[in-house]
C-alpha positions as CSV (number, residue, x, y, z in Angstrom):
1,M,-251.6,42.7,112.7
2,L,-248.8,44.9,111.8
3,N,-248.1,47.7,114.2
4,G,-245.3,50.2,114.6
5,F,-243.3,52.9,113.0
6,L,-241.2,52.4,109.9
7,V,-239.1,55.5,109.0
8,R,-236.7,55.0,106.1
9,L,-236.6,51.3,106.7
10,E,-236.9,49.0,103.7
11,C,-237.9,45.5,104.6
12,V,-239.8,42.4,103.4
13,I,-242.7,41.1,105.4
14,V,-243.9,37.6,104.6
15,N,-247.0,35.9,105.9
16,V,-246.7,32.2,105.5
17,Y,-249.4,29.6,105.7
18,A,-247.5,26.4,104.9
19,P,-249.1,23.3,103.3
20,N,-249.7,20.2,105.5
21,E,-247.9,17.9,103.0
22,A,-244.2,17.6,103.8
23,A,-243.1,17.8,100.1
24,S,-245.1,20.9,99.4
25,R,-243.9,22.5,102.6
26,Q,-240.3,21.8,101.6
27,E,-240.9,23.4,98.2
28,L,-242.3,26.5,99.9
29,W,-239.2,26.9,102.1
30,S,-237.0,26.3,99.1
31,V,-238.7,29.1,97.2
32,L,-238.5,31.4,100.2
33,Y,-234.8,30.7,100.5
34,Q,-234.2,31.5,96.9
35,L,-236.1,34.8,97.2
36,K,-234.2,35.7,100.3
37,S,-230.9,35.5,98.4
38,V,-231.9,38.2,96.0
39,P,-232.5,41.4,98.1
40,Q,-230.1,42.2,100.8
41,I,-232.7,43.8,103.0
42,P,-234.1,42.6,106.4
43,W,-237.0,40.1,106.3
44,C,-239.7,39.4,108.9
45,I,-241.5,36.0,108.4
46,G,-244.6,35.1,110.4
47,G,-247.6,32.8,110.1
48,D,-248.3,29.1,110.4
49,S,-245.5,26.8,109.3
50,N,-247.6,23.7,110.0
51,K,-244.8,22.1,112.0
52,I,-245.0,20.7,115.5
53,K,-242.2,20.0,118.0
54,A,-243.9,17.0,119.6
55,L,-246.8,14.7,118.7
56,C,-248.6,15.8,121.9
57,E,-248.9,19.3,120.3
58,R,-250.9,17.9,117.4
59,S,-254.7,18.2,117.3
60,G,-257.1,16.8,114.8
61,G,-256.5,14.5,111.8
62,N,-255.2,11.0,111.9
63,R,-252.2,10.9,109.6
64,V,-248.7,11.1,111.0
65,D,-245.9,11.6,108.4
66,R,-242.2,11.2,109.0
67,N,-241.7,14.9,109.6
68,M,-243.9,14.7,112.7
69,R,-241.8,12.1,114.5
C-alpha cells in the first residue's frame, strides 16, 4: 500500500520480491545498484528480500545455503 502526499517530489519506488537462490538474488541487487547510480533522486525500496537474520526465523523448505548461516 502506498499512502501519503507527494507534492513536487520526484522519487523512485521499487517493490522487490527477491529470488530464493543466492546467485539470482546477488544479480538482482547488482542490477538495482547499477540503476541507483543513474538518477540522483531519492529511492524507496520495499518488499521481500528473501533474507533471514537467523535460522530460527526460517519456515518451510529443507535446503540451507551458505547465505543462511
